[in-house]
C-alpha positions as CSV (number, residue, x, y, z in Angstrom):
1,M,-14.9,-5.7,-16.1
2,L,-17.4,-3.2,-14.6
3,P,-16.4,0.5,-14.4
4,L,-16.4,1.6,-10.8
5,G,-15.1,5.1,-10.9
6,T,-12.1,7.4,-11.3
7,I,-8.9,7.7,-9.2
8,Y,-7.0,11.1,-8.9
9,T,-3.4,10.6,-8.1
10,Y,0.1,11.2,-9.4
11,P,1.8,8.4,-11.4
12,N,3.2,5.4,-9.5
13,N,1.7,6.4,-6.2
14,T,2.3,3.2,-4.2
15,R,-0.6,3.9,-1.9
16,V,-2.8,3.3,-4.9
17,F,-1.4,-0.1,-5.8
18,K,-3.6,-1.8,-3.2
19,I,-6.7,-0.1,-4.6
20,L,-5.9,-1.1,-8.2
21,A,-5.2,-4.7,-7.0
22,A,-8.5,-4.9,-5.1
23,A,-10.3,-3.6,-8.2
24,N,-8.7,-6.3,-10.4
25,L,-9.6,-9.1,-7.9
26,N,-13.2,-7.8,-8.0
27,N,-13.3,-7.6,-11.8
28,L,-13.7,-3.8,-11.6
29,T,-12.2,-1.1,-13.8
30,L,-10.8,2.1,-12.3
31,T,-9.9,5.1,-14.5
32,L,-6.8,7.0,-13.7
33,A,-7.6,10.7,-14.4
34,P,-4.9,13.0,-16.0
35,F,-3.3,14.6,-12.9
36,E,-0.6,17.1,-12.1
37,L,0.3,17.3,-8.4
38,G,-0.1,20.8,-7.0
39,K,-2.2,21.9,-9.9
40,T,-5.1,19.5,-10.6
41,N,-5.8,19.1,-6.9
42,Q,-5.8,22.8,-6.3
43,T,-8.4,23.8,-8.9
44,P,-11.7,25.2,-7.6
45,E,-13.5,22.2,-9.2
46,F,-11.4,19.7,-7.4
47,L,-11.5,21.5,-4.1
48,S,-15.3,21.8,-4.3
49,T,-15.5,18.0,-4.2
50,F,-12.4,17.3,-2.1
51,P,-11.9,20.4,0.2
52,L,-8.5,19.3,1.6
53,G,-7.0,18.8,-1.9
54,K,-5.7,15.4,-0.7
55,I,-4.9,12.5,-3.0
56,P,-5.6,9.8,-3.8
57,A,-9.2,10.7,-4.3
58,F,-12.0,8.7,-5.8
59,T,-15.3,9.5,-7.6
60,S,-17.7,6.8,-8.5
61,A,-18.8,6.3,-12.1
62,D,-22.2,7.9,-11.4
63,G,-20.6,10.8,-9.4
64,S,-22.6,10.0,-6.3
65,V,-19.6,8.8,-4.1
66,N,-16.5,10.8,-3.4
67,I,-13.8,9.5,-1.1
68,V,-10.3,10.4,0.0
69,E,-7.7,8.5,2.0
70,S,-6.2,5.4,0.4
71,D,-7.4,3.0,3.0
72,A,-11.0,4.2,2.7
73,I,-10.9,4.0,-1.1
74,A,-9.5,0.5,-0.9
75,Q,-12.2,-0.6,1.5
76,Y,-14.9,0.7,-0.8
77,V,-13.4,-1.0,-3.8
78,A,-12.9,-4.2,-1.9
79,E,-16.5,-4.3,-0.8
80,N,-17.9,-3.9,-4.3
81,G,-17.3,-7.2,-5.9
82,P,-17.3,-11.0,-5.8
83,A,-13.9,-11.1,-3.9
84,A,-15.2,-9.0,-1.0
85,E,-15.2,-11.8,1.5
86,Q,-11.7,-12.9,0.5
87,L,-10.4,-9.4,0.7
88,L,-12.2,-8.3,3.9
89,G,-13.1,-11.5,5.7
90,R,-16.1,-13.6,6.2
91,T,-16.6,-13.4,9.9
92,T,-16.4,-10.6,12.5
93,V,-13.1,-12.0,13.7
94,Q,-11.6,-12.2,10.3
95,R,-12.7,-8.7,9.4
96,A,-11.2,-7.3,12.6
97,Q,-7.9,-9.2,12.0
98,I,-7.7,-7.9,8.5
99,R,-8.5,-4.3,9.7
100,Q,-5.7,-4.8,12.2
101,W,-3.2,-5.5,9.4
102,I,-4.4,-2.5,7.4
103,S,-3.7,-0.3,10.5
104,F,-0.3,-2.0,10.9
105,A,0.6,-1.1,7.3
106,T,0.0,2.6,8.1
107,N,1.1,2.9,11.7
108,E,4.1,0.6,11.7
109,M,5.4,-0.1,8.2
110,E,4.6,3.2,6.4
111,A,5.5,5.3,9.5
112,S,9.0,3.8,9.6
113,I,9.6,3.6,5.8
114,I,8.7,7.2,4.9
115,P,11.4,8.9,6.9
116,L,14.0,6.4,5.5
117,V,12.8,7.1,1.9
118,L,12.3,10.8,1.8
119,W,15.9,11.9,2.1
120,R,17.0,9.2,-0.3
121,I,14.8,10.7,-3.0
122,G,15.9,14.3,-2.2
123,R,12.7,15.4,-0.5
124,A,14.1,15.8,3.1
125,E,17.3,16.5,4.8
126,F,19.2,13.6,6.4
127,D,18.9,13.4,10.2
128,S,20.9,10.7,11.9
129,Q,18.6,10.4,14.9
130,K,15.5,10.1,12.7
131,E,17.3,7.5,10.5
132,G,18.3,5.4,13.5
133,A,14.8,5.5,15.0
134,A,13.1,4.7,11.7
135,L,15.4,1.8,11.0
136,K,14.7,0.4,14.4
137,G,11.0,0.8,13.9
138,L,11.2,-0.9,10.5
139,E,13.1,-3.8,11.8
140,R,10.7,-4.2,14.7
141,A,7.7,-4.2,12.2
142,L,9.5,-6.7,9.9
143,G,10.2,-8.9,12.9
144,C,6.5,-8.9,14.0
145,L,5.4,-9.7,10.4
146,E,8.0,-12.5,10.2
147,T,6.6,-14.1,13.3
148,C,3.0,-13.7,12.4
149,L,3.6,-15.2,8.9
150,E,5.0,-18.5,10.3
151,G,3.1,-21.4,8.8
152,K,0.8,-19.1,6.8
153,T,0.5,-18.2,3.1
154,W,-1.6,-15.1,3.6
155,L,-2.3,-12.9,6.6
156,G,-6.0,-13.9,6.6
157,D,-7.4,-17.2,7.7
158,G,-8.9,-17.9,4.3
159,E,-7.5,-18.8,0.9
160,G,-6.2,-15.9,-1.1
161,V,-4.7,-12.5,-0.6
162,T,-6.6,-10.1,1.7
163,L,-6.7,-6.3,1.8
164,G,-4.4,-6.6,4.8
165,D,-1.8,-8.3,2.6
166,L,-2.3,-5.7,-0.1
167,S,-2.0,-2.8,2.3
168,I,1.3,-4.0,3.8
169,A,2.7,-4.9,0.5
170,S,1.9,-1.4,-0.8
171,A,3.6,0.2,2.1
172,L,6.7,-2.0,1.6
173,V,7.2,-1.2,-2.1
174,P,9.4,1.9,-1.6
175,G,11.0,0.2,1.3
176,F,12.3,-2.7,-0.8
177,M,13.2,-0.3,-3.6
178,L,15.4,2.0,-1.4
179,V,16.0,0.7,2.1
180,I,15.4,-3.0,2.7
181,D,18.6,-4.3,1.2
182,E,20.1,-7.7,0.9
183,E,21.4,-7.7,4.4
184,I,18.0,-6.8,5.9
185,R,16.2,-9.2,3.6
186,G,18.4,-12.0,4.8
187,R,17.1,-11.6,8.3
188,F,13.4,-11.7,7.3
189,P,13.1,-14.5,4.7
190,G,9.4,-15.2,5.6
191,V,8.5,-11.6,4.9
192,V,10.4,-11.6,1.6
193,G,8.7,-14.8,0.4
194,W,5.3,-13.5,1.4
195,Y,5.9,-10.2,-0.4
196,E,6.9,-12.0,-3.6
197,R,3.9,-14.2,-3.3
198,V,1.5,-11.3,-2.8
199,I,2.8,-9.1,-5.7
200,G,3.0,-12.2,-8.0
201,A,-0.6,-13.1,-7.5
202,E,-3.0,-12.9,-10.4
203,G,-4.7,-9.5,-10.4
204,V,-2.1,-8.1,-8.0
205,K,1.0,-8.3,-10.3
206,E,-0.8,-6.2,-12.9
207,A,-1.2,-3.4,-10.3
208,F,2.2,-3.6,-8.6
209,G,4.4,-4.4,-11.5
210,E,7.8,-6.1,-11.3
211,K,9.5,-6.3,-7.9
212,V,12.5,-4.0,-7.4
213,F,14.9,-5.0,-4.6
214,I,17.9,-2.7,-3.7
215,E,21.1,-4.6,-3.1
216,K,22.7,-2.1,-0.7
217,R,20.9,0.9,0.7
218,E,22.4,4.4,0.5
219,G,24.3,5.2,3.6
220,A,24.6,8.5,5.5
221,P,25.8,11.4,3.4
222,V,29.4,12.4,3.9
């Protein structure tokens, strides 16, 4: 496998899973740099390259390319190997459709899941209005995905997992761990089957690890 560069991120950052999976599918190696959140990304050296101090961040093996934002890094990694057409599409239409699903992962799935997860891991206060709105948004997104997956193995028109599949699966990891419990999963069997298929694919499972499904999500604090 060819070395492509270095990723700066904290351990088990689910936004990085799609990047690592794309690298595996392209037979590329990414190095995970030693990293301490709030320290490594605030050093003068780091900020001289990445002024906002945001992570994940990427530096190419020769030091000539520096990128932040997980979607941009994933795009770069996906384009740099033999699986580029599978991951990103062969035609203009396929590429646009896959880009649509990458945006869906951020704007619909992740936007709904983050508020549901943060208070459950002690990083935000519970807010009943936000909880209700986020759950409604999540179920709407899951319903859309369920419908669009009918009769399909992957989200792209080709054979094999795409960057759209990887992006949505990455966004769903914390959701399945903490929010999308047995009751919700029962209403979206197509999504569940697709998710298991994506994270079980060769090259992907090594990046995502074993699936973790919560049986019953934590309710409102008393």
